[in-house]
C-alpha positions in Angstrom: -25.4 0.7 27.4 -22.2 1.4 29.4 -20.6 4.8 28.7 -16.9 5.0 29.2 -15.2 8.3 29.6 -11.6 8.5 28.2 -9.0 10.9 29.6 -7.5 13.4 27.2 -4.2 13.5 29.2 -1.4 11.9 27.3 0.8 11.9 30.5 -1.8 10.2 32.7 -4.3 8.3 30.4 -7.2 6.6 32.1 -10.7 5.5 31.4 -13.7 5.7 33.8 -17.3 4.8 33.9 -20.2 4.4 36.3 -20.0 1.9 39.1 -22.4 -1.0 38.3 -23.4 -1.0 42.1 -23.7 2.6 43.2 -23.6 4.5 39.9 -20.6 6.8 40.9 -17.9 7.5 38.3 -14.9 5.3 38.9 -11.6 4.2 37.2 -11.6 1.0 39.3 -12.4 -2.3 37.6 -13.0 -5.8 38.8 -12.5 -8.0 35.7 -14.2 -6.2 32.8 -16.8 -4.4 35.0 -16.4 -1.0 36.7 -16.8 -1.2 40.4 -15.7 1.6 42.7 -13.3 0.7 45.5 -16.0 1.1 48.3 -18.4 -1.4 46.6 -15.5 -3.7 45.8 -14.6 -3.8 49.5 -18.2 -4.5 50.3 -18.1 -7.4 47.9 -15.0 -8.8 49.7 -16.7 -8.4 53.1 -19.6 -10.6 52.0 -17.4 -13.7 51.1 -16.2 -16.3 53.6 -12.7 -17.2 54.1 -12.8 -20.1 51.6 -14.1 -17.9 48.9 -11.5 -15.2 49.7 -8.8 -18.1 49.3 -10.2 -19.0 46.0 -10.2 -15.3 44.8 -6.7 -15.1 46.0 -5.5 -18.1 44.1 -7.2 -17.0 40.9 -5.5 -13.6 41.1 -2.2 -15.3 41.8 -2.6 -17.6 38.8 -2.7 -14.5 36.5 -5.2 -16.3 34.2 -7.1 -14.1 31.8 -10.8 -14.0 31.9 -11.0 -16.1 28.7 -8.7 -18.7 30.3 -10.9 -18.8 33.5 -14.1 -19.2 31.3 -12.4 -22.1 29.5 -11.5 -23.9 32.7 -15.1 -23.3 34.1 -16.6 -24.9 30.9 -14.6 -28.1 31.4 -16.3 -31.2 32.7 -16.0 -31.5 36.4 -14.1 -34.7 36.4 -11.5 -36.1 38.8 -8.2 -37.5 37.8 -9.7 -40.8 36.6 -12.0 -40.1 33.6 -15.0 -42.2 32.8 -14.0 -45.6 31.4 -14.9 -46.6 27.8 -14.6 -50.3 27.5 -13.7 -52.1 24.2 -14.7 -55.8 23.7 -12.5 -58.4 22.3 -13.5 -61.7 20.7 -11.5 -64.9 20.5 -9.6 -67.0 22.9 -5.9 -66.7 22.1 -4.3 -63.3 22.2 -0.9 -61.9 21.4 -0.4 -58.2 22.4 2.3 -55.5 22.5 2.6 -53.5 25.6 4.4 -50.1 26.0 4.1 -47.3 28.4 5.5 -44.0 29.5 6.9 -42.9 26.2 7.0 -39.2 27.2 7.2 -37.9 23.6 8.3 -34.4 23.7 11.0 -35.0 26.2 14.8 -35.0 25.2 14.9 -38.4 27.1 12.3 -40.0 24.8 14.2 -42.7 22.8 12.6 -42.8 19.3 15.0 -45.8 18.4 13.1 -47.9 21.0 9.7 -46.9 19.4 11.1 -48.0 16.0 12.3 -51.3 17.5 8.9 -51.9 19.2 7.1 -51.2 16.0 9.3 -53.6 14.2 8.8 -56.4 16.8 5.1 -55.9 17.0 5.0 -56.4 13.1 7.2 -59.4 13.1 5.5 -61.1 16.0 2.1 -60.2 14.3 0.5 -59.0 17.6 -3.3 -58.6 17.6 -3.2 -55.1 19.2 -0.9 -52.9 21.3 -1.8 -51.2 24.6 -0.1 -48.1 26.0 -0.4 -47.5 29.8 -0.2 -43.7 29.9 2.1 -40.7 29.8 2.1 -40.7 26.0 3.6 -37.2 26.0 5.8 -35.3 28.4 3.4 -32.4 29.2 4.9 -29.3 30.8 5.8 -29.6 34.5 7.5 -26.2 34.7 5.2 -25.2 37.6 6.5 -28.0 39.7 10.0 -28.6 38.2 11.5 -25.4 37.4 13.9 -25.7 34.5 12.2 -28.7 33.0 11.3 -26.6 29.9 14.9 -27.0 28.9 14.5 -30.7 28.7 11.7 -30.6 26.2 12.2 -31.1 22.4 8.6 -30.0 21.6 7.1 -27.2 23.7 3.2 -27.0 24.2 0.3 -29.5 23.6 0.0 -28.9 19.9 3.7 -29.6 19.3 3.8 -32.7 21.4 0.7 -34.1 19.9 2.1 -33.5 16.4 5.2 -35.5 17.3 3.2 -38.2 19.1 1.1 -38.7 16.0 4.2 -39.0 13.9 5.7 -41.6 16.3 2.7 -43.8 16.9 1.9 -44.0 13.2 4.9 -46.4 13.1 2.8 -48.9 14.9 0.3 -50.4 12.3 -1.7 -52.5 14.7 -4.7 -51.3 16.7 -3.5 -49.2 19.8 -5.6 -49.0 22.9 -4.2 -46.3 25.2 -4.8 -44.0 28.2 -3.1 -40.9 29.3 -1.4 -40.2 32.5 -0.3 -37.7 35.1 2.0 -35.9 32.7 -0.8 -34.9 30.3 -3.6 -34.5 33.0 -1.6 -32.4 35.5 -0.3 -30.0 33.0 -2.1 -29.6 29.6 -5.6 -30.6 30.8 -5.6 -29.0 34.3 -4.0 -25.7 32.9 -6.2 -25.4 29.8 -8.6 -28.3 29.2 -6.4 -29.7 26.4 -7.1 -33.5 26.2 -4.0 -35.1 24.5 -5.8 -38.4 24.2 -8.7 -37.1 22.3 -6.4 -35.1 19.9 -4.3 -38.2 19.2 -7.3 -40.4 18.7 -8.7 -38.0 16.2 -5.5 -38.0 14.1 -4.2 -41.6 14.2 -7.0 -43.9 12.8 -5.8 -47.1 14.4 -5.7 -45.6 18.0 -8.6 -46.0 20.6 -8.6 -43.7 23.6 -9.9 -45.4 26.7 -9.7 -42.2 29.0 -7.4 -40.7 31.5 -5.5 -42.9 34.2 -7.8 -45.9 33.7 -9.1 -47.9 30.8 -10.7 -51.4 30.5 -10.6 -53.8 27.6 -13.2 -56.5 27.9 -12.2 -60.0 27.2 -14.3 -63.2 26.6 -15.9 -65.0 29.5 -16.5 -61.8 31.4 -12.7 -61.4 31.9 -11.1 -58.0 31.6 -7.7 -56.4 30.9 -7.3 -53.1 32.9 -4.8 -50.3 32.2 -4.0 -47.9 35.1 -1.7 -45.0 35.4 -1.4 -44.0 39.1 0.2 -40.8 40.5 2.9 -40.6 43.3 6.5 -41.8 43.6 8.2 -45.2 43.5 9.1 -47.3 46.4 12.3 -49.1 47.2 11.0 -52.6 46.4 9.7 -52.7 42.8 7.0 -55.1 43.7 5.5 -53.0 46.6 3.4 -50.6 44.7 1.7 -53.0 42.3 1.1 -55.4 45.4 -0.6 -52.7 47.2 -2.6 -51.8 44.1 -3.8 -55.4 43.7 -4.6 -55.7 47.4 -6.8 -52.7 47.2 -9.0 -54.3 44.5 -12.3 -55.9 45.5 -12.8 -59.5 44.7 -15.6 -59.0 42.3 -13.9 -56.2 40.4 -10.5 -57.6 40.0 -9.2 -57.8 36.3 -7.7 -60.9 34.9 -4.8 -58.8 33.7 -3.6 -55.6 35.1 -1.1 -53.3 33.4 0.4 -50.5 35.5 2.1 -47.6 34.0 3.8 -44.5 35.7 6.7 -46.1 37.6 9.1 -46.8 34.7 9.7 -50.2 36.0 9.5 -53.7 34.4 7.8 -56.5 36.4 5.5 -59.5 36.0 3.8 -61.2 39.0 0.7 -63.4 39.5 -0.8 -62.0 42.7 -4.4 -62.7 44.0 -4.9 -64.4 40.7 -4.2 -61.1 38.7 -1.6 -61.3 36.1 0.2 -58.0 36.8 2.5 -56.2 34.4 4.6 -53.1 34.8 5.8 -52.5 31.1 8.8 -50.2 31.7 9.2 -47.0 29.6 10.6 -45.8 26.3 12.3 -42.9 28.1 15.9 -42.9 29.3 16.6 -41.9 32.9 15.7 -38.3 33.4 17.5 -35.6 35.4 14.6 -35.8 37.9 14.9 -39.6 38.2 18.7 -39.5 38.5 18.6 -36.8 41.3 16.1 -39.0 43.1 18.1 -42.2 42.6 15.5 -43.9 40.4 16.3 -46.2 37.6 14.5 -46.4 34.3 13.8 -49.9 32.9 13.6 -49.1 29.1 11.8 -51.7 27.0 8.5 -53.3 26.2 6.6 -56.5 26.3 5.0 -58.9 23.9 2.5 -61.1 25.8 0.7 -64.3 24.6 -2.3 -65.6 26.7 -5.4 -67.7 26.6 -8.8 -66.7 28.0 -11.0 -69.4 29.4 -14.2 -69.3 31.5 -11.9 -70.2 34.5 -9.7 -67.1 33.9 -6.3 -66.9 32.1 -5.1 -70.3 31.4 -1.7 -69.5 29.9 0.2 -66.2 30.2 3.5 -65.9 28.6 5.3 -62.4 28.8 8.4 -61.7 26.9 10.4 -58.7 27.9 12.4 -56.8 25.2 15.0 -54.9 27.1 16.5 -51.6 25.5 19.0 -50.5 28.1 
């Protein structure tokens, strides 16, 4: 049992205990353990440069021990989480497509969400897909001052708002999360926005982070992705490079690409490729970087055959 000696001095209060290494009394602590400075220096000498860099970064982060424990208990997954496919039956489909709602940002447009929910109901879509960045996240570490552009601060508050907004859509919703959730809430604390939403909105199905697959008849598939990185000058350049990178045997019949806040449809390498725009107005970040926001959503009708997608009719609903 560790014995801690407490100072009786009111002017210079301190606690001390025996060093766990050598047994000397010391006031020096490493984490929750008492380790004298001599032994602590010995520990630092026994670690290599990479380990010293890790120790320095942990110290600089100012995370508490409980927060570090929480991070270490997370699954050791990369940006793209494991895919959980959903299988669809039938031949003809009509779907609603939205992306990059960024709920929690003051630039999120709730009127467009209402409009989308209304259209999806009137057009009687079979289901709705969302290609990531459901919530805004908290990018204060990379974009100082961005906290002042939030209407809801923190994961719980943004999930609460997202639940309220998504419940307007009565059709099944298949969605992924994006960089705004993963690079902030998940990386900082292990808070998975997608799982939280799926638990609270009965008609939602969480496919994972950054990538998700919906299996269609005849071994065809609809794939949602949410890449990271910036836009290019030509709107079609990024989706072209993404489709070019796909192996012949792994290509989806339909590819929906979030993240770029752009609207586009192209048939390239026999892949019907869609960028479904955004429900967020142009942000300060986008304006400062001369990036436009294509605000709106899609309703797409298509027919699946054993030879691929026979008919594909996208209709863009502009909201800007």
